[in-house]
N, C-alpha and C positions, 0 to 999 in steps of 0.2 A: 735455394730450392730449385732454381732453373738448372744450376750445375748438377745437382743430384739427379734430376729428371733426365738430363742429357746423358749422364754417366750410366744410368740404368739402360737407356736405349743403346748406348755404345756397347755395353757389356753383352746385351742380348743379341746383337747382330754382328759383333766383332769377328765372328767366323765367316761371315759372308765377304768374299773377295771379288770385287768387280773392278776392272780396269777399263776406262773409257778412252779410246784413241781419239785424237783430234782435239782434245781439251787443251786449253792454253791459259797460263796465268804469267804476268810479268809485273815487275816493279820499276823497270826503265832505268835504274841506276845501280851501280856497284857499291856505292858507299853513301851513307846518310849521316849528317851531323845531328847531335841531340838538339831537339827543338823543331827539326823538320818533321813533316808528315809523309809517311810512306803511302803512296798512291798506287793502289793495286788494280790492275786491269785484268779482267778475265773474259773468255769467250768459249763458246761451244761446250760448256759444262752441262751436264744432264742430271736429271733426278729431282727428288724432293728431299726436304730435310737437310739441304746442303749448308755446311758451315765452312768458313774460310779461316784458317788459323795461322798464327805467327809463332814459330818454334825457334829456340836456339839450334843452330845446325848440329851441334854435337849431341843433341838429344834424340836425333832420328838416325837409326841404323838401317831401316827398311821402310820405304815409302808405301809398301803394301800392307804394313801393319804398324800404323802410327801409334805413338804413346796416347793413351786415353786421357780424358779430362781428369779423372781421379788421380793420375800420377803427378799432376801438378807442374807439368813441363810446358804447358802452353803459356806463352807471354801474353797473348791477346787473341781474341776470336770474335767473329760476328757472322750472322747468317748472310747468305748470298744476296738478300734483298737489302742489307744494311741494318737490320734490326737484330735484337738479341732474344726476343720472346717467340715470335712466330712471323711467317711470311704469308701474305694473301696469295702471292704467286712467286714462283721460283725462276728467276731470270737465268737465261743461258749466257748472257753477255751483260757486263756492267763494270762497275768500279766500287771498291771499298777502300777505306783509309785507316791506317793505324798511326797513332801519335808515337813519338820516339822518346819523349821527355823522361819517362820512367823506366826506360829499358837499360839494361846493363850494356856496356861496350862488348862487342864481339860479333861473330858471324851468325846470321839468321837465314831462314827460309820460310816462304809462305806456301801453304798447301791448301788444296780444295778436297773436301772429304768425298767419299763416295755416296751413292744413293742412300737415302734414309739414314744419313749421318754415320755411315760405316767407316771404318778406319783404313780402308784401302784407298789411298789418295788417287783421284783421277787426274790430277795435275799438280805440279809444284814449280816454284820459281827457281832460277839459279841462285846460288848462295850469294848474299850481299852482307855488307858490314855496317854496323853502327860504330863510328870511329871518331877520333879527334882530328885527324889530318886528311880529311876526305878532299879529293878533287871534285869539287861540287859540280863541275860542268863536264859532261861526257858528250861525245858526238856520235849519235846513231848514224848508221850508214844511210847514205842518200836513197837507197832503194827501199826504204821502209815506208814509202808513201802509200797512204790509203785514202781514198776519196771519202769525204764526210758522209755519214749516214743521214737518213731523213730527219732524225731528231737531234743531230749534232748542230752546235751553234758556230757560226763564223762571223767575222767582222767586216768592216769596209776595207781593211788593209790587207792586201795580198801577202805582205811579208809575215804578218802575224799569222794568217790563216795557213801559210805554208809550214810554219812551225808546228801547228797542230796536226796537219796532214802528215807530217813526217815524224810525229810522236815526241818532239821536243817539249811540247806543251800537251795538256790533257786533250786527247783526241775528240772528246765530246764537246770541247769548247767551253766547259763550265768549271767553276771552282778553280780558276787558274790563279796561281800565286803571281801577283802583279810584279813583284820585284824579281822573282825568278824569270819572268818573262823578259825583263830588262837584261838579266844576265844571259839568257839564251839569244836575244837579239845581238848582244855584243859578241857572243861566241860565234854565231853563224854568219852574221853579216859584217862583222868587224867594225861595228859602230861604237864609239866610246860610251860607256855607261853613264859618264857625266852628262853627255848631251841628252841621252834618253831619259834619264831621271829628272832632269830640269825641264824637259820638253813634254813628250807624249805621256809619260808616266804621271808627272805632276798634273797635267791637264785632266787626266781620267779621274784623279782623286779630287781635284777642284770641282769637277762637274758632277760629283756624287754618283759616279758610275761604278764605284767599288764598294766593298763591304768587308768586314772583319769576321773571320771564323772564331771558333771557341778558343783557339790558341793565340788569338791576336794577329794572325797572319792576314794581310791585305789581299783580297782576292777580287777577281772580276769574271763575269760571264761575257764572253766575247760579243754576244748579240747586243749588249748594252752600248756598244760603240757605234750603233746605228742611231743613237739618240741624237736628233738634229740640233739640240740646243748646244752641243759641244763637239760636233764632228762635221766634217765635210759632207754636205749633202746637196751642193750644187757644183756643176762643172767638173765632176770626177772624170778622170781620164777614161775609164772603161765602164762606168756605171752611169745610168741615166739619172737625171734629177729626181729627187723624191716627190716633187710636185706632180709628175707625170705618172706616179704609181709607186707607193712606198715599197710594196713587196717586190715589184719589178726592179727597183733600184738596188736591191740586195744581190742581184745577179749580174754577172758580167754581160754586157750588151755587145753582141757579136759585131754589130755595125760600127760601134765606137772602137772596138778593138781592132777591127780591120782598117778603119780609117787611120788609126795610129800607125799601123804597120805600112800603110801605103805612103806615108811621108817619105819624101826622097825616093821615088819609085825606081830610079835607075841603079840604086845601091842596095847591097845586102845588109848594110849597117844603118843604124840610127845614130845621129850625133846629138850632143846636148842642145845644139841649136834647133834640131828637128823637134825635140821634146818641147823645147820652150815655144816654138811656133805652134805646135799642136795644142799646148795648154792655152795659148792666147786665143786660139780658134774656139776651144771648149768654153772659155769664160765669155767670149763674145756671144756665142750661141746661147748660153744660159741667160745672159742679160737681155737678149732680144726676144727670146721665146717664152721664158718663164717668168710670169708676173710676180712671183714671190721671191725671186732671187735677191738674196742679201748676203753680202760677205762680211765676215767678222775679222778682227785683227789676227786671231790664231789661224784663220784659213790661209793667210799669207805664208805663215810658217809651214803649215801642213802641206799645202800644194807645192810650195817651193821644194820642200824636202822630197816629196813624191817624185817630182821631175828629176831630181839628181840621183836619188838612191837606186833608181832602176839600174844604173850603171855598176852597182856593187855586184851584180849577178854576172857581169861580163869578164873579159880577160884583159881589159885595158886599165893599168894601174893609174892612169891620169883621169879616169872617170869621164871619158870624152865620147866614146863610141861603144856600142853594143850590137851584137848580131840580131837581126830582126826575128829569126826563128827561135832564138834562145829566149827573147823577151816574150814573144807571142805565146809559147807554151807555158811559160811561167805565169802569165797573167790569166790565161784560159784555165788551166788546171790547178793553179796555185801549188805547183810542184817544182822543187829545186832541180836544176839541170843535172843530168846523170853524172857529169864530170865536175860538178861543182865542189870545190874544196874551200872550207872556211879559212880565211886568212891568207889566201893564195896571193892576193894582190899586194899585200905588204905586211910586215911583221907586227906593226903597231895599229891599234884601232884608228879609224878616221874620226876626227873630233872637230865638228863644225864650230865649237865654242872656242877653239884654240886659234887665235889670229895668225899664228905662225904656220898652221896647217893649210895647205893649198885648198882643201875642201871647204874651208871657211869662205874664201872668195867665191868658190863656185856656188855655194848655197846662197850667198849674198846676191849673186847674179840671177839665179832662178827665182828667188823671192822678189827681186826688183821687177822682173818680167811679169810675174803674177800680179803684183800690186799695181803696177802702172795700167794694166788692162782692167783690173777691177774698178779703178777710179777714173778712168778716162771718161770725158764727157760722152754722153750717149750718141750725139751726133757724129762724133769721131768714130765710135764703134760701128754705127750704121754705114758710114763711108768706107771704112776699112773692110767691113764684112762684104760690101758690094764689090769692092775691088778684087777680093779673093774669090768672088763668084760662088760663095757657100751659102 
């Protein structure tokens, strides 16, 4: 009945041709394997009665005169609000999803209808493929950075946030495929998937921060990572303790960031020793000033990894030094450096779980530094804090 109703509408207004400039729609990948979900982002679309449809590419010869519903060429469709019956409002920006399990292999395109459901597409994606030999990871250019909007979600981790800001993950920070996030972390930061899956990915699952969608895909909303039951919430490098204001702790603290950059003031570079000294100072400060400070075993892993992985953004393949300006703008804007090239430091991923990989010893070093400060007697913390004059 709905299809019939829409077909009548399309027939009545199919002669109306309206092209809207500035509209945009994208799927973010050139190839999808069956079982994946096509996540379609759109912006600057206008009008009411807007539908978004998935067509086999060979069924469209003219985007100003799309095949109608009655012709049976649409593989799937949805209204721009995500419903199939009606929309209370017609968003100009958003996201819709199409499953691939029942699609035939081949080339496809997603289109946005014209105003009042007419067949003159106001935007369409590039052609993409449903295939059996997809390269599942593609690298968007680094200049695709877009600052998060007011309603977009972000996490306590600048590395994850940068992936969303650059479009590797959903830009709104919701409905993120958890295992795809691990793949993208490996792709962009050259961290071994084995380490990611056994560490932060498994921790998110164990902490009930994830959920399954209708296709059984494990997903996460990035804001869930601020849950202090299972996430660092004290002595963060650039975020205040949640005790002093939970909402404030979600934002980068300018004073903390500048204190980090001021380490080793006579040099333009930070060393791993500088980072460890700064983490020691932050842990001491938290233990002395925050009456609710409590560190858990996984905080040692998390904070040790944070201290080391900053160097993945630099040009030093030994992960020992990084330029201060490079680190400053990454932490402030959660934006990858303009000249950043994934995998440039070496051909194989860094794997802290591999004892033959030098990064294993470096992570052990940063974790030991964190743990010793966490568990040092409080009188030693007071004395050391006084000696440092902080």
